[in-house]
KOLKEKOL-62966 format. One record per residue (C-alpha): x, y, z; residue number from 1. Coordinates in pm, 1 decimal. Layout:
+----------+----------+----------+-----+
:       c1 :       c2 :       c3 : num :
+----------+----------+----------+-----+
:        X :        Y :        Z : NUM :
...
+----------+----------+----------+-----+
END
This chain:
+----------+----------+----------+-----+
:       c1 :       c2 :       c3 : num :
+----------+----------+----------+-----+
:   6953.3 :  17310.7 :   9448.0 :   1 :
:   6584.7 :  17239.3 :   9362.7 :   2 :
:   6365.0 :  17511.6 :   9217.3 :   3 :
:   6050.6 :  17607.7 :   9403.2 :   4 :
:   5948.4 :  17582.3 :   9771.3 :   5 :
:   6096.7 :  17241.9 :   9860.2 :   6 :
:   6465.2 :  17176.3 :   9935.8 :   7 :
:   6644.4 :  16858.4 :   9860.9 :   8 :
:   6619.9 :  16724.7 :  10208.3 :   9 :
:   6242.5 :  16770.4 :  10215.8 :  10 :
:   6215.2 :  16603.9 :   9881.5 :  11 :
:   6433.3 :  16314.9 :   9993.2 :  12 :
:   6213.7 :  16261.6 :  10301.2 :  13 :
:   5901.1 :  16228.9 :  10084.4 :  14 :
:   6076.6 :  16008.0 :   9832.3 :  15 :
:   6213.4 :  15780.0 :  10103.6 :  16 :
:   5916.0 :  15752.7 :  10335.1 :  17 :
:   5618.7 :  15783.6 :  10104.9 :  18 :
:   5751.5 :  15625.1 :   9791.4 :  19 :
:   5990.1 :  15380.5 :   9959.1 :  20 :
:   6269.5 :  15470.9 :   9714.0 :  21 :
:   6637.1 :  15464.6 :   9854.3 :  22 :
:   6795.0 :  15810.2 :   9867.3 :  23 :
:   7161.5 :  15900.1 :   9831.2 :  24 :
:   7261.6 :  16257.1 :   9888.3 :  25 :
:   7525.5 :  16415.4 :   9670.3 :  26 :
:   7588.2 :  16765.3 :   9790.5 :  27 :
:   7824.0 :  17054.5 :   9804.5 :  28 :
:   7655.4 :  17172.5 :  10121.6 :  29 :
:   7878.2 :  17014.7 :  10379.4 :  30 :
:   7804.2 :  17216.4 :  10689.2 :  31 :
:   7698.6 :  17026.4 :  10999.9 :  32 :
:   7336.5 :  17155.8 :  11000.7 :  33 :
:   7276.8 :  17033.1 :  10641.6 :  34 :
:   7443.9 :  16702.1 :  10713.0 :  35 :
:   7243.0 :  16633.6 :  11034.7 :  36 :
:   6921.3 :  16735.4 :  10856.4 :  37 :
:   6997.0 :  16493.5 :  10573.5 :  38 :
:   7092.7 :  16206.9 :  10818.7 :  39 :
:   6746.6 :  16249.2 :  10972.5 :  40 :
:   6587.7 :  16118.3 :  10655.6 :  41 :
:   6784.6 :  15788.5 :  10682.1 :  42 :
:   6960.6 :  15805.7 :  10347.8 :  43 :
:   7169.0 :  15516.3 :  10218.2 :  44 :
:   7455.6 :  15758.4 :  10180.9 :  45 :
:   7569.3 :  16119.7 :  10202.6 :  46 :
:   7848.5 :  16201.5 :   9954.0 :  47 :
:   8012.1 :  16544.9 :   9974.6 :  48 :
:   8142.5 :  16716.1 :   9660.0 :  49 :
:   8394.4 :  16686.8 :   9532.1 :  50 :
:   8364.1 :  16315.7 :   9521.1 :  51 :
:   8534.8 :  16011.6 :   9377.0 :  52 :
:   8342.4 :  15779.2 :   9135.6 :  53 :
:   8411.6 :  15496.5 :   9376.9 :  54 :
:   8209.1 :  15665.0 :   9639.1 :  55 :
:   7898.3 :  15665.0 :   9423.6 :  56 :
:   7956.3 :  15296.1 :   9316.8 :  57 :
:   7980.2 :  15189.4 :   9676.2 :  58 :
:   7670.2 :  15379.3 :   9785.5 :  59 :
:   7474.9 :  15239.0 :   9499.0 :  60 :
:   7585.2 :  14882.7 :   9565.6 :  61 :
:   7487.2 :  14929.6 :   9939.6 :  62 :
:   7146.7 :  15070.3 :   9839.8 :  63 :
:   7075.6 :  14796.1 :   9594.1 :  64 :
:   7154.8 :  14526.0 :   9843.5 :  65 :
:   6918.9 :  14680.2 :  10091.9 :  66 :
:   6618.3 :  14694.0 :   9855.1 :  67 :
:   6647.8 :  14331.4 :   9732.9 :  68 :
+----------+----------+----------+-----+
END
């Protein structure tokens, strides 16, 4: 959880759209509402906790291929 007035989804939207930096969500908030809100930001991946290291590796590889 982020401190302050902005949540992670709002921060990701700014990072993705304004700064053009790929976003990968890693979250223990796995409810449908959170997931659908996160997907609206067009992330490269949404990885629920608990996770396997391979999930992170695959998401990073996908994101890096897209930004080349």
